[in-house]
One Martini backbone bead per residue (centre of mass of N, CA, C, O) as a GRO file, in nm:
protein
  138
    1MET     BB    1   0.095   0.031   0.021
    2CYS     BB    2   0.043   0.361  -0.022
    3THR     BB    3   0.130   0.617   0.235
    4ALA     BB    4   0.253   0.830   0.035
    5ASN     BB    5   0.350   1.073  -0.189
    6SER     BB    6   0.646   1.002  -0.127
    7ILE     BB    7   0.946   0.873  -0.037
    8SER     BB    8   1.007   1.137   0.153
    9GLY     BB    9   0.768   1.133   0.300
   10PRO     BB   10   0.539   1.054   0.500
   11SER     BB   11   0.417   0.844   0.701
   12GLY     BB   12   0.133   0.675   0.770
   13ALA     BB   13   0.110   0.767   1.068
   14GLU     BB   14   0.156   1.076   1.003
   15LEU     BB   15  -0.113   1.097   0.828
   16VAL     BB   16  -0.299   1.021   1.054
   17ASP     BB   17  -0.216   1.237   1.258
   18LYS     BB   18  -0.300   1.473   1.071
   19ARG     BB   19  -0.596   1.419   1.040
   20ILE     BB   20  -0.672   1.415   1.345
   21ALA     BB   21  -0.584   1.698   1.405
   22GLU     BB   22  -0.769   1.834   1.194
   23LEU     BB   23  -1.034   1.758   1.326
   24GLY     BB   24  -1.067   1.732   1.611
   25GLY     BB   25  -1.243   1.694   1.848
   26TRP     BB   26  -1.449   1.438   1.865
   27ARG     BB   27  -1.354   1.310   1.596
   28GLY     BB   28  -1.061   1.293   1.665
   29GLU     BB   29  -1.097   1.127   1.934
   30THR     BB   30  -1.246   0.885   1.800
   31LEU     BB   31  -1.034   0.810   1.587
   32SER     BB   32  -0.798   0.772   1.794
   33ARG     BB   33  -0.939   0.546   1.963
   34LEU     BB   34  -0.975   0.340   1.723
   35ARG     BB   35  -0.679   0.328   1.647
   36ASN     BB   36  -0.585   0.200   1.918
   37LEU     BB   37  -0.771  -0.055   1.894
   38ILE     BB   38  -0.642  -0.164   1.631
   39LYS     BB   39  -0.346  -0.186   1.739
   40GLU     BB   40  -0.421  -0.388   1.967
   41ALA     BB   41  -0.543  -0.612   1.774
   42ASP     BB   42  -0.296  -0.518   1.565
   43PRO     BB   43   0.043  -0.464   1.577
   44ASP     BB   44   0.078  -0.514   1.233
   45VAL     BB   45  -0.048  -0.283   1.131
   46ALA     BB   46  -0.130  -0.074   0.852
   47GLU     BB   47  -0.086   0.270   0.800
   48GLY     BB   48  -0.281   0.529   0.619
   49CYS     BB   49  -0.350   0.726   0.319
   50LYS     BB   50  -0.618   0.788   0.093
   51TRP     BB   51  -0.783   0.968  -0.134
   52PHE     BB   52  -0.677   1.234  -0.253
   53LYS     BB   53  -0.824   1.566  -0.245
   54PRO     BB   54  -0.930   1.884  -0.238
   55SER     BB   55  -1.150   1.830  -0.010
   56ASN     BB   56  -0.919   1.600   0.101
   57PRO     BB   57  -0.575   1.641   0.143
   58SER     BB   58  -0.539   1.394   0.379
   59GLY     BB   59  -0.743   1.195   0.338
   60VAL     BB   60  -0.780   0.850   0.418
   61PRO     BB   61  -0.789   0.642   0.657
   62VAL     BB   62  -0.595   0.334   0.677
   63TRP     BB   63  -0.618  -0.031   0.734
   64SER     BB   64  -0.372  -0.311   0.722
   65HIS     BB   65  -0.361  -0.681   0.651
   66ALA     BB   66  -0.351  -0.851   0.375
   67GLY     BB   67  -0.529  -0.608   0.351
   68LEU     BB   68  -0.811  -0.452   0.389
   69ILE     BB   69  -0.993  -0.345   0.668
   70CYS     BB   70  -1.019  -0.019   0.702
   71THR     BB   71  -1.185   0.293   0.735
   72GLY     BB   72  -1.158   0.649   0.817
   73GLU     BB   73  -1.438   0.871   0.859
   74ALA     BB   74  -1.538   1.221   0.852
   75TYR     BB   75  -1.825   1.380   0.957
   76LYS     BB   76  -2.019   1.604   1.099
   77SER     BB   77  -2.197   1.357   1.273
   78ARG     BB   78  -1.958   1.140   1.203
   79VAL     BB   79  -1.796   0.826   1.239
   80LYS     BB   80  -1.646   0.608   0.992
   81LEU     BB   81  -1.629   0.249   0.973
   82THR     BB   82  -1.501   0.069   0.703
   83PHE     BB   83  -1.539  -0.264   0.606
   84ALA     BB   84  -1.446  -0.438   0.330
   85LYS     BB   85  -1.545  -0.748   0.471
   86GLY     BB   86  -1.798  -0.730   0.667
   87ALA     BB   87  -2.002  -0.951   0.561
   88SER     BB   88  -1.781  -1.184   0.658
   89LEU     BB   89  -1.830  -1.099   0.953
   90PRO     BB   90  -1.863  -1.136   1.276
   91ASP     BB   91  -2.148  -0.969   1.468
   92PRO     BB   92  -2.283  -1.018   1.774
   93ALA     BB   93  -2.283  -0.694   1.875
   94GLN     BB   94  -2.387  -0.519   1.638
   95LEU     BB   95  -2.196  -0.271   1.518
   96PHE     BB   96  -2.323  -0.272   1.257
   97ASN     BB   97  -2.514   0.036   1.112
   98ALA     BB   98  -2.394   0.037   0.812
   99SER     BB   99  -2.406  -0.082   0.501
  100LEU     BB  100  -2.604  -0.351   0.508
  101GLU     BB  101  -2.683  -0.392   0.192
  102GLY     BB  102  -2.417  -0.490   0.132
  103LYS     BB  103  -2.207  -0.759   0.009
  104THR     BB  104  -1.924  -0.652   0.160
  105ARG     BB  105  -1.976  -0.420   0.324
  106ARG     BB  106  -1.930  -0.239   0.652
  107ALA     BB  107  -2.049  -0.020   0.915
  108ILE     BB  108  -1.957   0.227   1.167
  109ASP     BB  109  -2.150   0.460   1.330
  110ILE     BB  110  -2.035   0.763   1.510
  111GLY     BB  111  -2.138   0.971   1.751
  112GLU     BB  112  -2.158   1.201   1.958
  113GLY     BB  113  -2.111   1.022   2.261
  114GLU     BB  114  -2.050   0.748   2.149
  115ALA     BB  115  -2.016   0.412   2.215
  116VAL     BB  116  -1.782   0.137   2.203
  117ASP     BB  117  -1.736  -0.194   2.194
  118GLU     BB  118  -1.407  -0.280   2.239
  119CYS     BB  119  -1.409  -0.590   2.219
  120ALA     BB  120  -1.571  -0.613   1.969
  121PHE     BB  121  -1.395  -0.439   1.789
  122LYS     BB  122  -1.138  -0.619   1.814
  123ALA     BB  123  -1.277  -0.868   1.695
  124LEU     BB  124  -1.327  -0.748   1.409
  125ILE     BB  125  -1.023  -0.705   1.349
  126SER     BB  126  -0.939  -1.000   1.389
  127ALA     BB  127  -1.121  -1.114   1.171
  128ALA     BB  128  -1.015  -0.944   0.931
  129VAL     BB  129  -0.720  -1.060   0.951
  130ALA     BB  130  -0.793  -1.361   0.921
  131LEU     BB  131  -0.931  -1.331   0.640
  132ASN     BB  132  -0.685  -1.209   0.495
  133THR     BB  133  -0.474  -1.457   0.577
  134SER     BB  134  -0.649  -1.689   0.432
  135GLY     BB  135  -0.749  -1.594   0.131
  136LYS     BB  136  -1.060  -1.555   0.210
  137ALA     BB  137  -1.385  -1.497   0.077
  138LYS     BB  138  -1.735  -1.508   0.107
   0.00000   0.00000   0.00000
């Protein structure tokens, strides 16, 4: 995964740091907290930013391990974590609450002041990594 704009550019972690800092407020705090949970669940996760455009010059934070795990986007009223293969992941805690009609992706929308079940979230990350490293997608 290309995590920076150039060979001498910032690292993937630095790009995510920058995006979180730019967001600030509750959205930056939420994305930072989720980022920490992702890294706790998978210490070998690679992080970076993709999809740079004029309206979002810092790009979209992404986390991967043997393939894309999830993206982290911030909107005015929510932070959205979209799991690339979410439809193939077990979700007994029913964290997925967005993009439920899709055949592949699933997302978690988090509004200001909303909590996320940390254990269930880390289990989703671990399941996504296991699916990616198995080489199989349902």
